[in-house]
N, C-alpha and C positions, 0 to 999 in steps of 0.2 A: 792756633795761637790765641792766647788770652790777653786781655788788657783791663787794667783798673786805673782809676783816677781819683785823686783827692784834691780838694780846694780849701783855701783859707784866705783870709783878708788881713791886711795890716796897713798902717799909715806911716808915711815917711815923707821927708822933705828932700829936695835936691835943687841943684842949679846946673844946667848943661854948659860946660866949659866950651868956648869956641863957637857956640851957637849964636847966630845973629837973629834975635827975636826975643819975644817975651820970656821964653823958657830959659834964657841965660840968667834971669833973675831968680832968686830963691823963691820956691813955691812948693806946695805939697800935693800929695795924691793919697787917695784911699785905694791902695793896690789890691788886686785879686790875683792869686797865684794858683795855678793848677799843675800838678805833677802827674804824669801818665807813665805807668809801668807796663811793660809787655813781656811775655815769655811763652815758651812752647808747651810747658806742662805745669800742672798743679802739684803742690806738695802732698804729703800723706794725709793732711787734714782737708784737702780739697780747696786750698787757697793758692793763688798765684803769689801773693805777698800779703802779709797781715796788715790790714788797714790801720790798726792801732799803732803798730811799729812805724809804718810809713808816716802817719800823722805826728808821732813823737819826733821823728827825724826832721820833718818839715818845721815843726814848732821850734826846735832847737836852732835851726838856721834863721828862721824869721826873728827870733829873739834878738839877734845881733843887729837887725835893721829897723825893727818896729819902733815907731815914735822917735826916730833919730834923724839927723841931717846926714844923708848918705855921703855927701862930699867929705865928711869928717871921719868916715868909717872905712877901714881897709876892706877890699881893695879899691874902693871908690874915692879914696883920698888921692889916688893916682889915675885910676881908670874912670872915664866919664860915666856917671850913673844913669845911662840911658836904659830904657826898658829892655833893649836887646842885650846889653851887657849884664843887666840884672838876671835875665833869663839864663844866660850861660853860667853866671855865678851860682845861681840856685842849683843848676844841673851838677856842677863840679862839687859843690859842698855836700849836696845830698848823696851823690854817688860815693864820695869818700866816706861818709858816715854810715852808709848802708852796708859796706863791706861785702858786697856781692851776695847773691842768693844762689843756693846750691841747685835750684831748678832752672837756672838761666834767666830769671826775671831781672830786668834792668830798666832804668828810666829811658824812655824813648822820646819824650817830649816835655818841654816846660813852657807854659804860657804865662805871661805877665801882663795884666791889664792895668793901664794907668787910669783909664776912665771906662765907663760902660761900653764905649764904642771904639776904643783904641787899645790894641794889644800887640805884643811882640812874642815870638816863639823861638825856641832853640831846640834843635835836633842834633844829637851827637853825630859826628862825621861818618861813623860806620853803619848808620841806619839808612835804609833806602826807602 
């Protein structure tokens, strides 16, 4: 089994709906995002998944939230913009845009840091 990861940062604001505390007020974070891809075999070039393409997909999804107030951006205009929900959002959007890899490579983990010491992770349901 092979595994690769890429990381990127972005800034965004949000307010947690229904939260009783200071995070219910509008505030911002400098987020860090890590996408991890795992698969059983390499392609003919010796790659699990091209880092360049993975970063392009990541940047395309980040573009929709970077320097924005998340509560105003779909799906977070309805879905609470918690780090947990953001991790699942990045998984779903990136998986859709990657269109599957022929060698079985797939996203197996998404980590979203709100601060240097606080992060949320999402794992797809079929990964153990």
